[in-house]
C-alpha positions as CSV (number, residue, x, y, z in Angstrom):
1,M,34.1,-4.2,14.0
2,V,30.6,-5.0,15.2
3,N,30.3,-3.9,19.4
4,F,26.9,-5.2,21.2
5,S,26.6,-5.5,25.0
6,F,27.3,-9.0,27.1
7,T,23.8,-9.5,29.6
8,E,23.4,-11.0,32.1
9,P,20.4,-13.9,32.8
10,L,17.0,-12.3,33.4
11,S,15.1,-11.8,36.0
12,D,13.0,-14.4,37.3
13,A,9.7,-12.4,36.9
14,V,10.8,-12.1,33.3
15,V,11.5,-15.9,32.3
16,D,8.2,-16.4,34.2
17,Q,6.6,-14.5,31.8
18,L,8.2,-15.9,28.5
19,F,8.3,-19.2,29.9
20,L,7.0,-20.7,33.6
21,E,3.9,-18.4,33.9
22,A,2.8,-18.1,30.3
23,R,-0.1,-20.5,29.0
24,T,-1.7,-20.8,25.3
25,I,-5.4,-19.2,25.5
26,N,-8.1,-19.9,24.5
27,V,-11.0,-17.5,25.6
28,W,-9.6,-13.8,24.5
29,R,-10.5,-10.1,26.7
30,D,-12.3,-7.6,24.0
31,K,-9.5,-5.3,24.0
32,P,-7.7,-4.3,21.0
33,V,-4.2,-5.2,19.1
34,S,-3.5,-2.1,17.6
35,D,-1.4,-1.8,14.4
36,E,1.5,-0.3,16.1
37,Q,2.1,-2.9,17.8
38,L,2.2,-5.6,15.5
39,H,4.8,-3.4,13.7
40,R,6.9,-3.4,17.0
41,L,6.4,-7.2,17.4
42,Y,7.6,-8.0,13.7
43,D,10.2,-5.5,14.5
44,L,11.6,-8.1,17.1
45,T,10.6,-10.7,15.7
46,K,12.8,-10.5,12.9
47,M,15.7,-10.5,14.9
48,G,16.2,-13.8,15.7
49,P,18.5,-16.3,13.5
50,T,17.5,-17.8,10.5
51,S,20.4,-19.8,8.4
52,A,22.4,-17.2,6.7
53,N,20.0,-14.9,7.6
54,C,17.4,-16.5,5.1
55,S,14.4,-15.2,6.9
56,P,11.6,-16.6,5.1
57,A,8.8,-16.5,7.8
58,R,6.0,-14.4,7.1
59,F,2.9,-13.0,8.7
60,H,-0.3,-12.1,7.7
61,F,-1.7,-10.7,10.4
62,V,-5.5,-11.5,10.1
63,K,-7.5,-8.7,11.9
64,S,-10.3,-6.7,10.2
65,D,-13.2,-8.5,9.9
66,A,-13.4,-9.5,6.3
67,A,-10.1,-11.5,6.7
68,K,-11.5,-13.0,9.5
69,A,-14.4,-14.2,8.3
70,R,-12.1,-15.5,5.0
71,L,-9.8,-17.9,7.9
72,K,-13.0,-18.9,9.5
73,P,-14.2,-21.2,7.6
74,L,-10.6,-23.1,7.2
75,L,-10.5,-23.9,10.9
76,M,-11.4,-27.0,12.5
77,E,-14.7,-26.6,15.0
78,G,-13.5,-25.1,18.3
79,N,-10.5,-22.7,16.5
80,D,-13.0,-21.0,14.6
81,A,-14.6,-19.5,17.6
82,K,-11.8,-18.9,19.3
83,M,-9.8,-17.1,16.1
84,M,-13.2,-15.2,15.9
85,Q,-12.7,-14.1,19.2
86,A,-9.0,-13.1,19.2
87,P,-8.1,-9.3,18.3
88,V,-5.5,-10.8,15.6
89,T,-4.1,-14.4,14.5
90,V,-1.0,-14.4,12.4
91,I,-0.8,-16.8,9.8
92,I,3.1,-17.6,10.0
93,A,3.9,-18.7,5.9
94,N,7.0,-19.8,4.6
95,D,8.4,-18.6,1.4
96,L,9.6,-21.3,-0.3
97,G,11.4,-18.1,-2.6
98,F,13.2,-16.9,0.4
99,A,16.4,-17.0,-1.7
100,D,15.5,-14.0,-3.8
101,Q,16.2,-11.8,-1.0
102,L,19.6,-13.3,-0.2
103,P,21.8,-10.5,-1.8
104,T,19.9,-8.5,0.4
105,L,20.0,-10.5,3.8
106,F,23.5,-11.8,3.0
107,P,25.2,-9.4,1.3
108,H,28.8,-10.6,2.6
109,N,28.6,-13.7,0.1
110,L,26.8,-12.7,-3.3
111,D,26.6,-17.2,-3.6
112,A,23.8,-17.4,-1.0
113,K,21.3,-17.5,-3.2
114,N,22.5,-21.0,-5.2
115,W,22.9,-22.7,-2.2
116,F,18.9,-22.8,-2.1
117,A,18.5,-23.5,-6.0
118,D,17.6,-27.1,-5.3
119,P,13.6,-27.2,-4.6
120,E,14.0,-29.4,-2.4
121,V,16.7,-28.0,-0.1
122,A,14.5,-24.5,-0.3
123,A,11.6,-26.2,1.3
124,V,13.5,-27.6,3.9
125,T,15.2,-24.6,5.3
126,A,12.1,-22.3,4.8
127,M,9.8,-25.1,7.1
128,R,13.0,-25.0,9.6
129,N,13.6,-21.4,9.8
130,G,10.4,-20.6,9.4
131,T,9.2,-22.2,12.1
132,L,12.0,-20.7,14.4
133,Q,10.7,-17.3,13.3
134,G,7.2,-18.3,14.5
135,A,8.5,-19.2,17.9
136,Y,10.3,-16.2,17.7
137,L,7.0,-13.9,17.3
138,M,5.2,-16.1,20.5
139,M,8.4,-15.3,22.6
140,A,8.8,-11.8,21.5
141,A,4.6,-11.4,22.1
142,R,5.0,-12.3,25.0
143,A,7.9,-10.3,25.7
144,L,5.5,-7.2,25.0
145,G,2.7,-8.4,27.5
146,L,0.3,-10.3,25.1
147,H,-1.1,-13.8,25.2
148,C,-1.0,-16.4,22.4
149,G,-2.5,-19.1,20.8
150,P,-0.6,-21.0,18.7
151,M,-3.0,-23.8,16.4
152,S,-2.4,-26.2,13.9
153,G,-5.8,-27.1,13.0
154,F,-6.8,-25.6,10.0
155,D,-6.7,-26.8,6.0
156,N,-3.0,-25.8,5.0
157,A,-4.0,-26.3,1.6
158,G,-7.7,-24.2,1.9
159,V,-5.6,-21.5,3.4
160,D,-2.8,-21.3,0.8
161,R,-5.5,-20.8,-2.1
162,E,-7.8,-18.6,0.1
163,F,-4.5,-16.1,1.2
164,F,-1.3,-17.1,-1.1
165,T,-2.5,-18.0,-4.5
166,G,0.0,-16.5,-6.9
167,S,2.4,-16.5,-4.5
168,Q,5.6,-18.4,-3.1
169,L,3.8,-18.2,0.3
170,K,2.7,-21.9,2.1
171,S,1.3,-21.6,5.6
172,N,2.6,-23.1,8.5
173,F,0.9,-22.8,11.1
174,I,-1.1,-19.5,13.2
175,C,-1.6,-18.2,16.2
176,S,-4.1,-15.8,17.7
177,L,-2.7,-12.8,19.7
178,G,-4.6,-10.6,22.1
179,Y,-4.7,-10.2,25.7
180,G,-6.0,-13.7,27.3
181,T,-8.3,-14.7,30.3
182,T,-8.1,-17.4,32.7
183,D,-11.0,-19.2,31.3
184,D,-10.7,-22.6,29.8
185,V,-6.8,-22.8,30.6
186,F,-6.0,-26.3,31.0
187,A,-4.2,-27.7,33.8
188,R,-0.2,-27.6,32.4
189,S,0.6,-31.1,30.6
190,P,3.4,-32.5,31.9
191,R,7.2,-32.3,30.4
192,L,9.7,-34.7,30.0
193,D,12.6,-34.6,32.4
194,F,15.9,-33.4,31.4
195,S,17.1,-37.7,31.2
196,D,14.7,-38.5,28.6
197,A,15.2,-35.5,26.4
198,A,18.7,-34.6,26.4
199,A,22.2,-35.5,26.8
200,I,25.8,-34.0,27.7
201,L,28.2,-35.8,25.7
C-alpha cells in the first residue's frame, strides 16, 4: 500500500516564484551553480510523471569552459553570448532507446519494453515525455531559487554530432541556469484568455 500526503494549495509567494513572477533570463550574474545543486535539481526533475515511467530525457549540464567552447559555435548569434555568460546550460536530449530501461523503471509489467518496439512510436513517446521532463526541470530550478533561460535557437544536428555521437540521444532544447539580472528582460508578452485556449466540456 502506498502512503502519501494530500496537499493544500501552495502559498501565493510560491506560485509567484514558479509562474507569475518568473521570467526568461538574458543576462546572468557572476554567481556559480554547484554540482550539488545540479544533483538536487535532477533528483526533483526525475519525480515528474511520464508515460509508463519511461523517463526518456537525458540532461547534459554544460558547465566547464571546455564544454561551453564546444557548444558555443552551434548556437544562434545572441544565444551564444547568453550561454557563455550563464554558469550552466543544460542540453535536454531524448533517448530514443529509452525502452531498454523499462524493465527497471516499470517492473510491474515486464512487457512494457515491447510497447515501443516500433521506432516511430518510440520517437513520438520520447519527444512528448522528454519535453515534459524539460519543463519539469525548469519548474524544479525555479523551486530551488534558480532562474532559467530556455532556448531553441541552435543547430540540433550539430549538437547531436558534437555531444551524442555513438548514442541514441537527440537534442530537444537547451536551457541556461543560474542567477539572473533584470537587464534585458522583455516586457511580458500577452497570453491567451481561457475562452481562447480552453473549454470545459
